[in-house]
Structure formats: structure tokens, C-alpha cells
Backbone bond lengths (Angstrom), bond angles and torsions (degrees), N, CA, C in turn:
res aa  C-N    CA-C-N  psi(-1)  N-CA   C-N-CA  omega(-1)  CA-C   N-CA-C  phi
1 M - - - 1.407 - - 1.415 118.18 -
2 S 1.202 120.55 128.67 1.589 127.47 -178.37 1.450 105.85 -67.02
3 R 1.409 116.60 142.76 1.483 127.50 176.69 1.465 102.51 -87.74
4 N 1.288 117.87 149.38 1.376 126.71 169.64 1.542 113.21 -104.81
5 Y 1.400 115.17 139.99 1.381 117.27 -171.48 1.580 103.71 -128.04
6 Y 1.414 111.98 69.48 1.365 118.49 -166.41 1.527 113.96 -63.74
7 Y 1.349 118.65 -44.87 1.484 123.96 178.10 1.537 110.15 -64.21
8 F 1.219 117.95 -55.83 1.381 121.84 -174.69 1.654 112.49 -59.45
9 A 1.267 116.67 -42.93 1.424 122.70 -177.28 1.628 109.37 -70.21
10 A 1.391 110.11 -36.16 1.493 114.12 179.50 1.519 108.49 -69.55
11 T 1.285 121.00 -25.26 1.538 119.39 -173.36 1.559 111.92 -85.97
12 L 1.339 114.66 -8.06 1.476 118.33 -176.46 1.483 112.43 -81.24
13 P 1.347 120.02 134.38 1.388 125.68 177.96 1.483 116.41 -63.35
14 M 1.201 119.73 146.24 1.555 126.06 -179.23 1.644 104.93 -64.24
15 L 1.262 114.98 139.53 1.402 122.66 172.75 1.506 115.56 -107.06
16 T 1.242 122.35 131.37 1.451 127.41 178.44 1.475 113.58 -129.36
17 F 1.348 117.72 128.97 1.399 121.12 -175.45 1.577 111.21 -57.51
18 G 1.353 116.10 136.31 1.433 122.99 177.34 1.620 113.63 87.33
19 T 1.362 114.28 -0.51 1.544 116.75 175.58 1.427 105.41 -100.39
20 Q 1.385 108.75 168.30 1.482 117.29 170.61 1.379 119.50 -70.77
21 P 1.263 120.09 135.03 1.503 121.14 -174.64 1.521 108.99 -67.12
22 P 1.350 115.58 140.52 1.465 119.89 179.21 1.523 118.56 -82.87
23 I 1.302 112.26 -3.80 1.543 122.99 -173.87 1.529 104.93 -157.61
24 S 1.404 112.48 156.43 1.417 116.59 174.75 1.570 108.58 -88.61
25 N 1.369 115.37 170.09 1.343 117.39 179.59 1.595 109.87 -64.99
26 E 1.327 110.98 -42.60 1.442 122.30 -175.30 1.564 106.54 -59.99
27 D 1.349 117.58 -52.58 1.493 119.38 -179.82 1.518 109.62 -61.59
28 F 1.251 120.19 -37.28 1.509 117.54 -178.47 1.609 105.85 -66.82
29 L 1.290 118.64 -41.68 1.445 115.23 -175.86 1.646 109.86 -70.95
30 A 1.386 112.67 -30.25 1.548 112.44 174.43 1.452 109.85 -66.06
31 N 1.329 122.36 -40.73 1.497 123.49 174.63 1.437 109.92 -64.89
32 C 1.263 125.78 -38.74 1.495 122.72 170.44 1.428 115.82 -55.28
33 G 1.258 117.21 -38.51 1.395 125.81 177.86 1.511 112.77 -62.90
34 D 1.280 117.44 -23.55 1.536 123.25 176.87 1.441 111.36 -85.01
35 F 1.327 122.77 -17.74 1.440 120.41 -171.40 1.534 113.76 -129.39
36 L 1.344 119.83 -18.73 1.464 122.70 -178.93 1.496 114.25 -102.61
37 C 1.258 112.33 146.18 1.544 121.08 171.15 1.553 111.27 -57.34
38 R 1.193 117.20 159.31 1.481 121.14 179.90 1.474 117.31 -55.17
39 G 1.371 113.22 -49.89 1.541 117.74 178.97 1.503 112.07 -58.91
40 D 1.481 117.44 -46.38 1.333 116.85 177.88 1.564 119.42 -63.45
41 L 1.333 111.19 -32.88 1.524 120.52 174.25 1.444 105.64 -60.54
42 E 1.264 120.12 -51.59 1.460 123.70 -177.38 1.523 114.27 -55.62
43 L 1.315 112.63 -40.42 1.533 118.14 179.83 1.623 105.78 -69.33
44 I 1.290 121.26 -37.39 1.371 118.67 -179.16 1.530 111.82 -68.70
45 K 1.382 116.00 -40.41 1.379 120.54 168.90 1.469 116.59 -48.59
46 N 1.292 118.84 -39.62 1.458 124.85 -174.61 1.502 109.42 -87.69
47 A 1.274 119.69 0.89 1.462 118.22 169.65 1.551 112.85 -83.81
48 L 1.271 116.13 89.53 1.426 118.61 -179.24 1.567 111.35 -114.19
49 L 1.301 110.68 150.54 1.537 116.40 176.25 1.520 114.22 -52.30
50 T 1.347 112.44 -41.18 1.541 117.05 168.95 1.489 112.40 -110.11
51 P 1.305 112.18 89.57 1.517 110.06 -178.01 1.429 116.65 -65.18
52 P 1.324 114.66 139.67 1.544 117.61 -179.65 1.526 113.38 -62.48
53 A 1.175 127.85 147.68 1.388 136.41 178.43 1.596 105.75 -59.12
54 G 1.193 114.32 132.68 1.575 118.59 170.92 1.415 112.93 87.63
55 I 1.372 120.84 4.07 1.570 120.59 -177.24 1.549 108.76 -68.86
56 K 1.288 114.44 137.64 1.373 124.34 176.35 1.542 110.18 -59.02
57 K 1.428 113.80 132.71 1.453 113.85 -177.18 1.520 109.66 -115.96
58 R 1.266 117.03 71.53 1.556 116.55 -176.51 1.541 110.70 -96.85
59 D 1.327 118.80 -19.59 1.417 122.28 178.96 1.525 110.62 -87.25
60 S 1.367 118.13 138.91 1.522 120.56 -176.58 1.481 110.06 -64.49
61 A 1.270 126.35 -53.65 1.406 124.03 -173.07 1.487 108.74 -68.08
62 L 1.251 121.41 -42.68 1.531 121.78 177.67 1.428 111.37 -65.13
63 S 1.363 119.80 -39.47 1.473 126.34 175.59 1.442 111.70 -57.59
64 R 1.399 116.90 -50.42 1.450 118.66 -179.92 1.513 112.30 -65.68
65 W 1.264 118.52 -32.36 1.413 122.29 -175.95 1.584 106.96 -71.11
66 I 1.358 116.65 -45.61 1.459 119.81 -179.45 1.440 110.17 -61.55
67 D 1.394 114.95 -43.15 1.469 117.63 179.04 1.499 112.58 -56.00
68 F 1.432 110.63 -47.74 1.531 115.95 -174.25 1.602 107.50 -65.71
69 E 1.302 116.52 -44.00 1.463 120.49 -178.11 1.505 110.85 -62.55
70 D 1.362 118.51 -46.62 1.467 114.48 177.99 1.533 113.03 -63.88
71 A 1.441 118.68 -36.14 1.352 119.90 179.60 1.569 108.92 -65.70
72 S 1.306 120.09 -39.93 1.452 124.60 -178.84 1.459 109.75 -60.53
73 R 1.405 112.34 -45.90 1.449 117.64 -176.71 1.600 111.85 -68.46
74 N 1.327 114.56 -35.08 1.388 117.82 179.23 1.595 109.36 -69.78
75 E 1.262 116.60 -39.44 1.543 119.14 169.18 1.474 112.60 -55.78
76 L 1.257 120.96 -48.94 1.488 126.53 177.14 1.420 109.57 -57.27
77 V 1.274 120.04 -45.03 1.489 123.42 177.05 1.513 111.00 -59.22
78 N 1.307 111.32 -50.90 1.538 117.65 -177.80 1.499 111.46 -63.92
79 F 1.383 123.50 -33.93 1.446 125.65 177.29 1.496 107.06 -69.34
80 R 1.331 118.11 -52.10 1.500 121.95 -175.18 1.461 111.53 -61.74
81 A 1.320 116.84 -40.73 1.520 122.31 -175.92 1.527 107.13 -66.30
82 K 1.306 116.37 -45.04 1.538 123.05 -179.65 1.576 106.19 -56.77
83 K 1.375 117.65 -46.76 1.337 127.74 -177.77 1.476 111.46 -55.35
84 L 1.418 114.06 -49.32 1.425 124.75 -178.92 1.493 119.01 -85.01
85 G 1.315 116.17 -3.19 1.545 127.64 179.88 1.450 108.05 66.93
86 R 1.397 120.86 37.59 1.483 120.32 173.88 1.510 108.57 -114.73
87 D 1.406 111.86 169.49 1.467 121.18 -178.35 1.587 105.31 -87.65
88 P 1.460 113.66 124.84 1.394 106.95 -176.04 1.629 116.36 -95.05
89 E 1.354 111.67 3.20 1.495 116.04 179.33 1.441 118.60 -46.28
90 K 1.395 115.46 -44.19 1.479 118.89 -172.81 1.561 110.29 -73.98
91 Y 1.372 119.94 -15.19 1.415 119.10 -178.44 1.548 113.16 -101.35
92 F 1.314 115.43 -0.78 1.609 113.38 174.11 1.504 114.21 -63.85
93 R 1.276 112.21 148.77 1.371 123.17 168.95 1.548 109.58 -92.32
94 G 1.342 116.04 105.38 1.477 116.50 -175.05 1.532 112.45 67.22
95 E 1.275 115.02 -149.44 1.481 119.92 -178.11 1.511 116.09 -84.18
96 Y 1.272 121.89 128.15 1.466 123.76 -176.85 1.640 104.07 -80.96
97 V 1.286 114.57 119.05 1.551 122.58 167.41 1.491 107.80 -119.84
98 P 1.265 114.56 113.64 1.504 119.25 178.98 1.542 108.61 -55.83
99 D 1.416 112.69 130.73 1.408 117.58 167.37 1.447 117.65 -127.86
100 P 1.365 119.77 112.65 1.487 124.28 -167.40 1.520 108.58 -62.12
101 Y 1.210 125.39 -32.96 1.438 124.42 179.94 1.574 108.55 -60.67
102 I 1.380 110.06 -58.74 1.422 117.99 -174.15 1.562 111.00 -64.27
103 A 1.310 115.69 -39.90 1.539 118.94 171.11 1.484 112.81 -58.15
104 A 1.245 122.22 -38.89 1.497 124.69 176.67 1.505 108.63 -65.27
105 M 1.338 119.18 -45.20 1.426 125.66 172.50 1.535 113.41 -50.54
106 V 1.258 113.41 -54.01 1.497 117.75 178.21 1.461 111.58 -57.77
107 V 1.289 120.70 -46.64 1.391 122.12 -176.25 1.493 113.83 -64.73
108 S 1.388 114.10 -36.80 1.421 120.15 178.56 1.475 108.33 -71.00
109 A 1.358 123.63 -46.26 1.469 124.56 177.54 1.489 112.83 -60.78
110 A 1.384 120.16 -35.11 1.413 124.45 179.97 1.557 115.81 -70.11
111 Q 1.321 115.43 -12.88 1.411 117.52 -178.71 1.561 110.93 -84.50
112 A 1.310 115.70 -2.15 1.418 119.31 178.84 1.545 111.90 -66.14
113 D 1.362 115.56 159.85 1.423 117.44 -170.96 1.560 113.38 -82.37
114 N 1.277 113.79 -21.79 1.495 114.38 -175.57 1.616 105.47 -139.69
115 P 1.337 115.80 154.44 1.375 125.69 -175.54 1.590 111.65 -55.07
116 L 1.378 117.54 -44.48 1.505 124.69 -179.83 1.550 107.14 -55.80
117 L 1.326 118.64 -44.92 1.480 122.03 -179.31 1.385 110.69 -65.08
118 V 1.523 120.29 -41.45 1.495 120.04 177.51 1.525 109.73 -59.16
119 E 1.292 112.62 -37.93 1.566 116.22 -174.38 1.561 106.45 -67.86
120 R 1.371 119.02 -39.40 1.389 124.84 -172.36 1.544 105.13 -66.05
121 R 1.377 116.58 -45.71 1.391 117.75 -174.23 1.530 113.76 -69.23
122 I 1.403 117.87 -30.56 1.366 129.31 172.01 1.567 108.97 -57.80
123 D 1.432 115.38 -54.24 1.379 123.09 175.90 1.411 118.80 -56.98
124 L 1.396 118.03 -34.71 1.364 123.32 173.65 1.526 114.16 -62.02
125 A 1.327 110.83 -45.97 1.526 121.64 170.40 1.487 113.26 -52.94
126 R 1.363 112.60 -44.35 1.462 120.96 172.56 1.497 115.63 -52.77
127 W 1.397 105.63 -52.89 1.461 113.18 -177.22 1.584 114.90 -64.28
128 E 1.349 110.58 -35.12 1.528 111.61 177.62 1.555 109.13 -71.92
129 K 1.337 122.06 -30.71 1.457 119.99 172.96 1.566 107.00 -61.80
130 L 1.297 114.08 -49.04 1.484 112.64 -177.00 1.510 114.11 -65.03
131 E 1.318 118.35 -23.42 1.463 120.95 170.09 1.487 112.89 -63.73
132 E 1.366 114.35 -40.72 1.485 124.49 173.95 1.426 113.17 -62.05
133 I 1.344 117.72 -43.72 1.481 119.73 -177.50 1.541 109.42 -73.21
134 E 1.237 119.17 -25.34 1.551 128.62 -175.37 1.595 107.59 -73.60
135 L 1.320 115.09 -31.20 1.538 117.05 -175.30 1.639 108.76 -43.64
136 Q 1.268 109.75 140.91 1.485 121.85 176.40 1.524 113.17 59.61
137 H 1.392 117.10 21.96 1.460 117.20 175.76 1.447 101.00 -131.55
138 Y 1.481 120.24 124.47 1.259 125.31 -176.39 1.516 115.57 -124.82
139 F 1.343 117.44 -38.72 1.428 118.09 -174.34 1.634 109.71 -133.41
140 D 1.403 111.00 19.67 1.463 110.88 -173.67 1.527 107.78 -110.53
141 L 1.322 117.99 -177.24 1.423 123.40 176.88 1.480 119.38 -52.52
142 Q 1.410 109.43 -41.09 1.443 116.74 179.43 1.510 110.84 -58.67
143 F 1.321 117.91 -38.19 1.497 124.40 -175.81 1.567 103.73 -69.66
144 L 1.327 114.43 -38.21 1.556 116.51 -172.07 1.626 106.72 -74.79
145 I 1.354 114.28 -33.92 1.547 116.09 174.54 1.392 111.87 -63.06
146 V 1.323 118.06 -47.24 1.524 121.77 176.18 1.446 116.97 -60.18
147 Y 1.376 114.78 -40.16 1.385 123.65 174.42 1.599 110.44 -58.25
148 Y 1.203 114.87 -49.12 1.533 118.53 -178.89 1.488 113.33 -63.41
149 L 1.375 117.85 -38.23 1.377 123.67 172.53 1.421 111.76 -62.32
150 K 1.222 125.43 -50.74 1.429 128.55 178.59 1.592 109.12 -60.95
151 L 1.271 119.24 -42.56 1.357 121.27 177.63 1.458 112.11 -64.49
152 Q 1.239 122.58 -27.73 1.472 126.98 175.34 1.591 106.61 -67.91
153 I 1.266 117.18 -42.20 1.522 122.78 -179.67 1.583 106.67 -63.20
154 L 1.234 116.49 -46.47 1.365 122.57 -176.54 1.661 110.45 -63.01
155 N 1.271 113.24 -48.41 1.436 121.34 177.92 1.446 111.40 -62.80
156 K 1.369 117.64 -38.84 1.582 119.69 178.20 1.441 108.61 -62.99
157 W 1.376 120.65 -44.01 1.528 121.69 -179.42 1.595 106.81 -72.30
158 D 1.198 118.42 -31.71 1.597 112.63 177.71 1.529 109.14 -66.74
159 S 1.282 117.90 -40.60 1.419 122.11 174.84 1.425 114.96 -57.31
160 I 1.375 118.68 -43.36 1.461 124.93 -179.80 1.535 108.96 -64.76
161 R 1.385 116.30 -42.19 1.400 119.04 -179.43 1.461 109.88 -70.15
162 A 1.340 127.22 -31.33 1.425 128.72 179.51 1.581 106.79 -73.36
163 E 1.339 121.25 -36.71 1.443 124.86 178.28 1.591 108.51 -68.28
164 K 1.293 115.41 -43.22 1.386 121.77 -179.45 1.569 113.53 -64.67
165 G 1.291 111.78 -43.13 1.510 124.20 171.12 1.514 110.65 -51.45
166 R 1.367 111.23 -53.12 1.504 117.58 -173.72 1.545 105.99 -62.92
167 A 1.460 116.03 -44.62 1.507 113.00 179.24 1.514 114.42 -61.64
168 V 1.332 117.65 -37.57 1.544 116.01 177.20 1.492 107.36 -66.29
169 L 1.224 122.75 -44.07 1.448 126.56 -176.28 1.568 110.80 -58.02
170 D 1.377 112.75 -46.48 1.417 121.58 177.10 1.545 113.00 -54.26
171 E 1.378 110.91 -49.68 1.438 123.65 179.37 1.532 108.25 -60.27
172 L 1.225 119.06 -48.13 1.518 123.77 -179.43 1.584 108.99 -63.34
173 L 1.270 118.11 -46.71 1.483 119.36 -171.76 1.446 110.57 -88.14
174 K 1.380 121.93 -17.54 1.429 121.19 -177.10 1.393 116.40 38.19
175 P 1.387 122.93 81.28 1.421 123.98 -176.33 1.440 118.33 -49.42
176 E 1.271 121.79 -23.30 1.556 121.51 179.80 1.567 105.38 -72.64
177 E 1.295 117.75 -32.67 1.493 119.42 179.78 1.507 111.02 -71.37
178 I 1.403 115.96 -32.16 1.460 117.12 -172.16 1.589 104.92 -75.91
179 N 1.243 122.44 -33.05 1.405 125.11 -177.67 1.504 115.54 -74.53
180 Q 1.306 114.94 -5.24 1.547 116.35 -176.14 1.464 112.79 -88.33
């Protein structure tokens, strides 16, 4: 039976794709450490955007996420291998099971003009899958796992924005000109 974390879940700010994260991944995990039992905390720590190969899939939200992520990565491998004229078999994560929905998502994302936009479209599809997994879960461990995965997506894009901003600033300021 899944534990409910009413107080903790109710205190978490809402997450929306494309917005700035309200908390860092590290701070979220620290807060989880204050409210969750050790086993549940370990499950949340294992909920990563890029799940390690061979992770045990006993939790339903985490299991659904890993299955989706593996299928997405396999479809990406299949798409890129076909484009390059290579055999995708050796790059698959686990068994490759064609998924028309994910294949269509990959083709749609790949039509973007730049790699950053491709990644953003893929992350939006990930977000939508997480929304689906989250349905009917409000205060339980499943909700917290999905919350952490969404938070990782937001923090990833916040980091990308910060790096891009630094690059633009460096270009504008041209450090070699400042030191003259």
C-alpha cells in the first residue's frame, strides 16, 4: 500500500512546462528527506530523466516512466540510424518494441530547425507523459516521483537558459576588449 504525504505534497509549488523552477533538485530531495521514509526517498532518488540501465522497476509511476523513456530513446535510435543508414540494434535499450505514438513524436520533433528545439519538443512530450502518469495521484509517492521528474525537466531548461545567457553576455562584452 502506498503512503500518502498530504502535508508535504500540499506545500509543493505547482510546476508548469516552460517556466522557471521554484526549487532546485537538490533542495527538493533535501525536503523529501524530512518527510519521506527511507525506502520512498530511495525510490525518488532513482527517478531520473535518464534512468540507468537495469534499474528495478517495482513502483508503478517509476516503472511507467522508465518504459516510456526507454521506448522514446529506442525510437530516437531507430530514427537516427535510418537517417544515417546504420543498424540500430546495438544501440537499443532493452528490447525494441515499435510504438507508433512515440515514433510520430520523434518524427515531429526531428523536423525542428535546430537541436535545441528538437530537445524542447521531446521534453514537452516527456512532460505530457508525466501528466498522464500523474492522473489520480495527488498526495502519494507516485505524485512525488512525477513531481521530481518534472522538476528535473524545468531545472535542465533553466540551466540551458543560464548557459545561453552567459554565452550571449560573453559575446556582447568580449572579455578581451574589457581588459584593454
